[in-house]
N, C-alpha and C positions, 0 to 999 in steps of 0.2 A: 634854854639849853643851847639854842642856836647862837645867841649872843655870847654865852660863856665860852663856847668852842672857838668863836671868832676872836674873842679877847685873848684866849690862851695862844692861839696861832700867832697873833700879832706880837705877843710878849716873847715868844720863841724867836720870831724873826728879828725883833729888836735886840734880843740877847746875842744872836749870831752877828748882827751888825756891830754891837759893842765889842764882841770878842775879836772880830776882824780889825776894828779900828784900834783896839788896845794893843794888838800884837804886831801891827805893821805900820809902815809909813803911809802917808796920804796917797802917794803915787801908786804904791803896791796895793793898798786897800781898794782904790778905785778900780783896779783891774781884777783883783781876787774876788771881790764882792759879787759882781755879776756872773763871773765865771763859775763860782761855787753854787750859784743859784740855779744854773741850768740843769745839772743832774738832780737836784732836789725837786724841781718842778717836773722833770721828765719821768721820774719814778714815783710820782704822786698818785698815779692812776687817773689823772684828769685827762691827759692826752692819749695815753696808752693804757688799756685795761690790764688789770693785774694778771689775768689768765693768759694774756698774749706775751707778756714779758718772759724771756727764756729762763729756765730753772736756775741756771748758774748766776743770773742777775737779780732774781727775785728777792734776795736778802737786802738789796739796796732800798727796796720799798719800805723796810722797817726803819731805815735811817732818815727817811724823808719826813720832815715835820709837816709838810703840806699834805702828805697822804693822810695823816691823822686828822688834820683840820678838815680836809675834804670829806673823808669818811664820816667823821663825827657830825658834820653839818648835814650830810645826806641822811644819816640815821635820825638826827633831830627833826628833820622835815618829813621824811617818808617812813621812818620806823616807828617803834613803840606802839605797834598794833593799830596804826592809823586806818581809818575806814576807807571805803572806796571813794575815789575822787569824782566830783561832778564832771559830766561830759555832755556837751551839746551836739556832738557828732554821732553818726550812726555806729561807728567803730572807733573805740579809743584803746590803743594798744597798752597804754600805761594808766588805765583807770584804776587798776589795783597797784598800790604802792609797793607791794611785795614783789611784783613782776619787775618793776623798775630796779629795785635793789638786787634782784637776781641777775638781771642783765648787766648791771654795773659790778658784779662779783662782790657785793657787799651784804649779801643776805645773811651771812654768819657773823657780821661785825657787831661789836658791842660798843655802845657810846662811852661807857665808863672806862673801858680800856684805852680808847682814843684820848679821852680827857686826862687820864692818869699819865699816859705816855707824853702828852704835850707838857703837862706840869713837870714831869721828870726831866724832860729836855730843857725846859725853862730854868729849873734850879741848877741842873748840871752845867749849862752854858754860862749862867751867871757866875757860878763858882769858878769855872775855868777862866772866864774873863777877868774876874777879880785877881786870880793868881798870876795870870799873864801880865796884867797891869802892875801888880806888885813887883814881879820879876823885872819888868821894864824900868820901873822907878829905881829899884836897887842897882840896876845896870847903869843908870844915868848918873849915879852918885860917884 
């Protein structure tokens, strides 16, 4: 499950790169690629927890493919009714995987929703990239 979500995330990232490269010149693409990645990573929940993001910006987390990859990988590792983790310390705050998911605001997340969202973004971006490339080819004639 972990590898599947990682592969889906990389396919979506590749599709976004193909879309940017199909629609823009090299000079513009080199600038737009990294600049478009910043909000995607910022609203993924990795640096800023979902519950800290203001309400009027929370919809942006649903556009971020990194969010689905991060959430899906956390569910694959810590979800699915995983048992208590081994701990050699006297007190382990995250010995219970459910506590970790609650603190990350992922306790209600579903793996298959994340995987389906990534697959949908992959297909959508590939189709969009195809049509942009086709439009650019017709424009060049």
